[in-house]
N, C-alpha and C positions, 0 to 999 in steps of 0.2 A: 587295433584296438586301442591306438593311442591318437587322438585327435592332433596335438601338438608337441613339441617340445622346446624351447628358445633357451638358448645362451645371450646373456647380454650384461653389460657393464651397469653399474650404479648410475654413472652418468649418461644412461640413455642408449649406449650403441651397440646395436645388435651383432653380436660376432658368429653366432651360427644358428640356424632355425630348421624344424624338422615339420613338414604337415603332410598328415596322414593321406593314404589314398581315398579319393571320395567327400574327403572334408573340402567344401567350399567356401566356408565364413572365415575371414581373417581372425587370427589370434589375438590382433593388437587391443580390441575390445577388452578381452576378458584379462590378460595381461595390465592392460591399464588402471582396470577396477582393481585389481590384486596390488598394484601398487598407492594407487589412492587411497584403499579401504584399510588396507594392513600395514605395508611396509613403510609407508610415510607417519601412520599414525600410530607407531610404535607398536603394531598388534602382534608381534612374530613367535608368540609363546605358541601358538600352534600353526602346524605348517601346513596346513590345509585350507583352502576356501573355495566358496561354492559362488559361481556366477550365471545366473539362468539356467540351463541344461548341462553346464559342465563342472566337473571338480579339478580344483587345480591342486598340485603339490607344489612345492619351491622349496629349494635349499639355498641359504646364502653363504658365501664364500667370503670373509670379511678380511682376509690375509690379501686377494688378489680385487676386492669388490666388484666381485662377480654375483650373478643373480641365476640359477639354475630354476624352470618352470616346465611341469608336464601337465597337461591338460587332456581330460578323456570324459567321456558321458556319464554323469553322476549315475545313472542307474546299473552301471557297469562295477563290481567290486573286483578289482586286482591288487591282490595282495602282494605281489611284487615290486609295486611302484615304489614304496621308501627305500628298496635296497638297489633299485635299479637306478633311481638318482643320485644314488651315493657313489655309484661305481662311475656314472657317466662324469660326477664333478670329479673323482679323482684320476680317470683318463686324460680327461681333456686337459688337467693342469698337469698331471706329468707330461704330456707330448707338448705342450705350449708355453711351459713354464719360462723360457726365455723371452717368449713375445709379451707374456703377462707382465714380467718384471718392468718392460718398457711402458711405464705409467703415460697416459694422455691418450685423448680423443683420437687425435690425428694417429698416434702409433696403431691403434687400433683397428684404424680404416683404412689403413698401408697394408698390414698385415693379411694374408689369405688363410681363415682357419677352415681346411678341409678337413670334417668331421664325420662325415658321412659313413664311410665303412666301418670305422669304430663302435659309431652308434647302433649299427644295425646288427652287427656282430654280438652287441652286450645286451641289445633286445631281446635278440632270437636265445641267448644263455640265460636271460631272466624268464622268458616264457616255458621254455624246457624245464629249468628249476622248478618251477612253481609246478607245474603240470607232474614231476616225479614225486612231489608231496603229496601223495595220495590221502585222502579224509581218512581219519581214524574212525572205524566203524565202532556203534554204540553196540556194549553189550546187553543180550536181551536178559529177560529176567531170572530164568536159569541158572546164566552165568554168574550172576551178583552174590557173591557172599554175603556182602551186606545185607540183600534182601533175603537169602535164607536166615540169618542170624534175626532179623525182625521178623519173619515168618515165626519162626521158632518159638522168639519170645511173647508169640499172642497166643501160642498152642498153649503155652505151660503157665498163662496168667489164670490165676483162681477166679473162679464164678463169682461175678459180682463185685470183681477189682477192674477198674478202667485203666488201659492202658496210657501212657504217659505221651502226650502227642509231642511229635518232634517241630521244631521252631524255635525262632526265636521269643522272646519273651515280650509278654504285652506292652506296646510302648505306651507310656505314660501320656495322659492328655499335656500337650502343650498350654502351657501358660500366655493366654493374650495380653501379647505386647502394648503398653500404652493403657492409662486407666480411662474409664467412662467419662466424658465429659458430664460435669457436673451441672445441671439444670439453674441458671442464676436468675434472680429475681433482676426487675427492670432497675430498682434500686440500685443495685451491686453492678448493674452493667455501667448505668449512670455515672456512679463513684467511681469506677476504675478508669472510663474514659474519660472524665475530668481529670484524673491524675495523671493520664496522658497530654492531656490540655496545657496543664501548668506547667509541664515539663518542655512543652516546644520551645526549640531554640528560633531566632529570629526568622520571622518570615521574609520570601524573596531570597531565600539564602541557598535555592536548589535547581537554581536557573543552569539549564545548559546540561550537558553530560553529567553522570552521576561520579564522585569520585573513588577511586579504585579501595578495596580493602588492603590495609598496610600492617607490613609486620616488620621489625627490626630485622637487618640481615645478619645472618648464622655465620657468616663469613670471617667474620673476628672471632666467633666462639671457639671455632674447630680447635684450636691451637691449646687453649685453656681446657675445653673438654678430654682432649687425648691425653692429657696429664692425668686426669682425673679414671680415666677408663672409660665404659658405659660402649655407647654408641660410637662418640666420637675417638678412642682407644681403639674401638674396632677398626676403624680407619687408618689406624697406625700400626696396625699389627703384623703387616706384612711387609714391613720396612726392606729387608732384605732382598725382597724380589724387584728390584730395579735394571735398567739397562734395556738393551734392542732384543728382545724377547717375543715368541708367539703366544698370546694367550691361551689357556687351556681351559676347560670347565673344571679341573682339579684345581688350576689356582684361584678360579673364583669362586667356588663352592664355598668355603667357609665364609667368605664376606657376603655371599649372595643370601645366605642362612641365616645371617645375625639382621643383614638389610630387612628381611623378609619379616622379621620378628619386629623391627624396629617400626616397619609400614603399618602392622596389625595392631601394632601398641597407638599408633596415632590416629587409629579409628579407619583404616582402608580394608575393606573386606578381603576375608581369608584366602578366598579364590583368585580375587584378582591381584591381592598382593603375590602371590605365586606368579599368577601369568606374567605380571612384568618382570620378575628375577629372572624368567626364563627366556622371556624376550630380550632383554639385558643380555646375557649369556648370548643368545643367538647371536647379538649383534656384534658382540665383542670377540667371540672364537674366532681363534687364527689371526686376528689383529697385532701388527707387531708395535709394543709397547715403546715410549719416548724415551730417551736416556734419562736417568733420575726419578723417574716415577715411576710410584708405585702400585700393585694389583689394585690396592682399596682406592686410593683417590681415582684409577681411571676408571674402575666401575662405579664410584661415587657420582663421578661427572657424567658418565654415562644415564646414570638413573636420572641425575636430576634433569637431562636435556628431554629424557622421555616424559617425565611428569611434566615438564612445560608445555611439550608438541602436546600431550593430551589436555590438557588445560586449555589451551590455546583454541578460540571460534574456529572450525573450520569453514566460514560463511560471514558474511557480513550480518551484524546484528545492531540496527541502528534504529530502534522505536520512532524516534523523533522525527527524523526523517520519512520513515514509512507512513508515520501519521500526515504529516505534509503532504504526503503524494496523495494519500486518500481524500484530504480534505478538496486538495485539486481536482478529485474526480466526484466530488460532492458526496461520499461516501464515507461511513465510521469506518474506522479501523479497530477491527474487533478481538480481543484477547479472553479467551476462556481459562480458567485457573482450575485445577483438579490436584488432587490428592485426599492422602487418607486422614483418619481424623484426628484434631487436634494439632496439626503441624503450625496453624496460622495463615491460613486462607485468607479469611477475612480482614485482619490486620494487614497483611501484608498487601493484598488488594488496595485499602486502603492506604498505605504510603504510596503507592504506584500511583494512586489518585492525585494525591498530593503534590508528588512528581511533576505530573502532567498538565496540574493546574498552575502550578509556580512557571509552567514554560508556556502558559497563554493557553493551553485548551481547556475545552468544554468536555463534561465526561459523565456518563450516564452508566450507574450501577445498576445490572441486571440480577435481582435475587430470584435465582434459580435452585437455592438450597431450602427444598421447599416440604423438608426433611425433619431438620433439626428443631426442636422449640428454642424461639428467642433469636433466631437466625437473622430475620427480618428487622427485628427491633435492633441488633448490633450495628446493622447497616444504616438503618436510619439514623444512630446517633452518631456513627462517623461522619454521614453525610452532612447533619447539623452543626458539627465540631470544624468539617472542612469549609462550610458556607460561611461560618462565624469568622475564619480565619480569611477568607479570601471571599469579601463580601458582594454583591451582586453591581455595586456601583464600583468596580475594579473590571467589569466582565461586561461591559454594556447595558447594566440594569439586568440582566438576567441570571441564574445560579451558575455560579460554577460547576456543580454537580449535583445530578436529581437520584433519584433511586426509582427503579421501574420494579414493582413488585405485585404481585397476582395474589397474595397470603402463602397458605401451605395446602400440601396435599395434593397439589396441579401438576399436570405435566411439564417438567422442566425444559425440554426440547422446546414446547409450544411457547410458554415463558419468554425465553430467549429469543423466538423467531419475531414474537411481538414487539419486543425492545428493541432489536435492531431495524425493524420497521419503526417503529418512533422516534429514534435517534435521527432516520434517514430523514424524516418528516419535518422534524424539528431542528436540524444542522446540528446534530452535535458529532465532537469529532472524535471520540473514542467511548466505545462499549465493552466495560469490564464484566465478565459474566462469572458470577460466584457461585460455585456446584456444591453439593453435599460432601462434607468428607465419607468416604466410603475406604474398604478394608480390601486390598489387594484380591480375596477369596470371595467377595460378595458379587455371585454370578448376576443375581437381578439390578442392584445398582450398577454394577460394569456396561451390562447391557444400557441401561438408561444413559450414561456418559456417552458411552460409541453413540447411541441416536443420536444424541443432541449436538456433537462434534459433525457426524455425519449429515444431518440436517440443517446446520447453520453455518457449517464452513467457516468457522472464525479465521482469522489471518494469522492468530499465532495463538498454539495450545503449551501453556506453561503448566511445568506439574512442581508441585509447591512442596518441598521434602526438607526434614529437619537435617541439621550441620550434625547432630548427635548420635545419628544413627550410623551401625557399619554395616555387619551381613546382610540386616533387614533391607538396607537402600536398595541393594541386588533382587531381593525377592519384588520389592515395591515396583519398580521400576520395569521387571522384566513381565510383570504380569500386567502392569496398567497397558503397556504396549501391545501385549497379546491379545488385551482383551479389546483393544481398540481395533485390531487388525480382524480379530475372529468376529467382530460382529459388522462390521463394515459392507458396504453392498458395493464397494469399488474394485478394481484389480491392483489399485495402488491404494492402500490404506491410508489414511492421515493418522499419523503417530504423534506423541509429544516432540515439541520443537525447544524447547527449551526447557530449564529448571530455574526456581526460585528458591535459593538457599536460606534457611530461616534460622534463628536462635546462635547465629556465628558467633555473637558474643559471651556465649557462654560456654566455650569448648579451650578456651586457649589456643594451646598451639595443636589440638588434635584436630585436624582439617581433612581427615583421610577422605570422609564421605563424598567431599567434591570431587576426589580422583574417582571415587566407586561409581558416584552417578554418571560422570561425562564418560569414563571408560566404558558403561553397561550401554550407554543411549548413543554416545558419539555425538550427542549435543550441547550446546555451550551452556555456561551459568550464566543467564542473563541479570537475575538482581541478587543481593545478599542481604538478607535483614539482620543488622547488627544492635538493635536494642529496642527499648518500648515508648519510641515519638516517633510521630508523623516523617522528620528527617531522619531516622536511623536507617536509611537505605543506601546501598554501594553497590558498585560494578564489581567484577572480579580480577584482581592483579593476579596474574598466573604466576610469576616469579615470585610475589612476596609471598603466595601460599604456600610455594615448594619450598621457598628458605625455611618457611616455619616447619613444614612438615621434615624436614631434614634436619631441624635442630635437636641435640640431645635431650 
């Protein structure tokens, strides 16, 4: 029934393994995927993982730095696996406790962990135990007292009276989040952009890589806040629990509960805050605390490390280098922007255009929002302002940025295709595709977006989201990714590659949306919008954001 079972150290040394009869494929691939996608990315809140046709269950032993992994076909429902993996962990620890206390890769390699007999005995016991628990048969209608009462009550009902329907109350219509975009006149649009123009800082100030978002460190504040109580005081409430002891779930529970409330208050989605705390608990359970360290400080440090790990890019994101590489191949670098209504897609597209122009690249903006009135005019206004800041004389006599548009009501995917072909023929370095804002539940518009991405295969798909959202961020990203996957024509659908986080200057230290978005997608935050001018664009500083998040 089981494909494999592996016991290995967190240093990568396999201590013992079992492979089922008839299983020819190595378990190295699934285990490596588990390590990369779950353990290293601090996603240990759920102890299951799916890789291709296999389901994997795992358990961390933090005292001895071990990982226990079992794999079986995902079409099977093995009810005994959770208890079985716990039993194997306990027996393996008890049998080889002395060997496991001798830490180090060399010690592990020299020891011979013969565990086959114990393993097969435990597996037989688990299988027998699961078979012994016969499924409870459902009572028929006549045996159900509740059904009899229901029938009786229906018979005694007076003629003309309707019986009360069982079930919950009717759900109220959920309020639509976000206001409808107001239709602005050209005069209002121009006035707004002129205000932006007057506020612009010095030209040529954005050459090179973007500066990171910065926050003051919270390290100095912990002592002050601890005296006042609140979140900082929470970290000092278990001062007595110090010394060399193994952390237990009961020790950490009071701290983790307050920590979860704090994360939710800082705009982290409730579900993700809960998963993070469960992951930290699993990571620390059984660990030996250092001398004169409190439970609270240990848990806080573990959470900080987990948050930084989540925000750190899992792959290289260097747009300037990628644009240069595309230029050497005589083709434009294509970026598509998508997101819900009113989050600032067009504005931040203009900021990114400004940054690219400052670094010597030419930009073609493709106006593929053929749905919203005024969308094309808004982009044309940005184009004029950007060209006035960087006149053609500075770029060999050609405009630094041009707009490609075909009006309203046309097929967005077709316009994007024409724009990319035009950019290739005219020698543009970058194509920025502006798409219509759409709610994640709007099936026709989501289908159109998936078609645009599938047909034009952009180099980068960026989701533009507000830093103001909390739980809504999870719903938006999950449904955007799901729609792209559902409407893709390939086995490996193109999903969101990165995130643009807007309105970051309006949230003070409530930066939890950054955690929610990166945790859900596993993709990096590439740009952060921090104000109303073209130069208000930053990259994400993971440690600074986590510092702000942990502040009381």
